[in-house]
C-alpha positions in Angstrom: 67.6 1.4 -33.4 63.9 1.9 -32.9 62.0 3.4 -30.0 61.2 0.1 -28.4 64.7 -1.4 -28.6 65.9 0.7 -25.6 65.5 -1.1 -22.3 63.9 1.1 -19.7 65.8 1.0 -16.3 63.5 0.5 -13.4 63.9 2.5 -10.2 64.5 0.7 -6.9 60.9 1.2 -5.9 59.7 -0.1 -9.2 61.9 -3.2 -8.8 60.5 -3.8 -5.3 57.0 -3.7 -6.6 57.8 -6.0 -9.5 59.5 -8.6 -7.1 56.3 -8.6 -5.0 54.1 -8.9 -8.1 56.2 -11.6 -9.7 56.7 -13.8 -6.6 54.5 -13.0 -3.6 51.3 -12.1 -5.5 51.8 -14.9 -8.1 49.1 -17.6 -8.0 51.7 -20.2 -9.1 53.2 -21.5 -5.8 56.2 -23.0 -7.6 57.6 -19.5 -8.3 57.6 -18.9 -4.5 59.3 -22.2 -3.9 61.9 -21.7 -6.5 62.6 -18.0 -5.5 62.7 -18.5 -1.7 64.8 -21.7 -2.0 67.7 -19.8 -3.7 70.7 -19.5 -1.3 71.3 -15.9 -2.3 67.6 -15.0 -1.6 67.8 -16.7 1.8 71.0 -14.9 2.7 69.5 -11.5 1.7 66.2 -12.2 3.5 67.9 -13.2 6.7 69.8 -9.9 6.7 66.6 -7.9 5.9 64.5 -9.6 8.5 67.2 -8.8 11.1 67.2 -5.2 10.1 63.4 -5.1 10.0 63.2 -6.6 13.5 65.7 -4.1 14.8 63.5 -1.3 13.4 60.5 -2.6 15.4 58.8 -4.1 12.3 58.3 -0.7 10.6 57.4 -1.2 6.9 58.3 -4.5 5.4 61.6 -6.4 5.2 62.1 -5.4 1.6 62.2 -1.8 2.6 65.6 -2.4 4.3 67.3 -3.8 1.2 70.1 -1.9 -0.4 69.8 -1.1 -4.1 72.3 -3.9 -4.9 70.2 -6.4 -2.9 67.0 -5.3 -4.8 68.8 -5.7 -8.1 69.8 -9.3 -7.1 66.3 -10.2 -6.0 64.8 -8.6 -9.1 67.1 -10.4 -11.4 66.4 -13.8 -9.7 62.6 -13.1 -9.7 62.7 -12.3 -13.5 64.8 -15.4 -14.2 62.5 -17.7 -12.3 59.3 -16.4 -13.6 60.6 -16.6 -17.2 60.3 -20.4 -16.8 57.0 -22.3 -17.2 55.6 -23.7 -13.9 55.9 -27.2 -15.3 59.6 -26.8 -15.8 60.1 -25.6 -12.3 57.9 -28.4 -10.8 60.1 -30.9 -12.7 63.1 -29.4 -11.0 61.8 -28.7 -7.5 59.0 -31.2 -7.2 61.4 -34.0 -6.3 62.5 -32.1 -3.3 59.0 -32.1 -1.9 57.6 -35.4 -3.4 60.4 -37.9 -3.6 59.8 -41.0 -5.6 
């Protein structure tokens, strides 16, 4: 087992930054479409927005996520961005541009 074979575990803060980088800062809009259309993401975000609103909009919604929620969002962000944009457009494009 070599030095590079060990997977480095990211901290919660590192995962938050990576979610933002992979999805929100990505120039490929299909990654945003695919990520935010996931029912699990919608459920988590609805909860986070409620917490954020109750905290008078301090910080950002992601700051109110539990470590478990961050792990779910991170896993989905990595899975979605591992696909090519063309693959995602083929799947999601029909939702927005029916034949």
